[in-house]
C-alpha angles and dihedrals in degrees: 000000000000127000122353123358136145097275103043146031119221130201126187147167102241130205085026131205143246120278106235116228095234097023136083143205128232115207111207131180151106120318092224093194094053090045090054097246103107143022094223134016133185144170123207134187112218135191098242095216098053101021088226114148112244097184142346147180133204141200088253096079119342109047101059111089095005094111094052093093089061098036106032112188094005110141090214099052093101087063089063137055136210114181124170124222108204137165086238124018098188109143093007124110122210091025135134118212117233105181120191086247089066098038122018125223096256097043119116117229136212125199116209127189122196128194108191126203122347105247090225095057144001098270132088122272 
């Protein structure tokens, strides 16, 4: 499945942008599971030309606690996420490696977030 359907809501950054060689992206948003609006949530980085996923993270492991560095001591920080995508994640926590071998320097990217199945029903968030 891709984009809207009856069991998930999708959000993206179309048309996307290039991944800088020495830069990074920080994906920020709501952890829909911790906020009570979904049973599963994920964010993926895609190569825009091929629509192949390069890296991703989910509510199952990576989201919880990732926003603490931006909101220290905030009681709602677990309902949010802040995950970096870098060419090299050495010495960085809450980070997804995106080596040049996976995504070239001139490749455009798309981030896609998915919130899957509202816990209070059988439809998407």
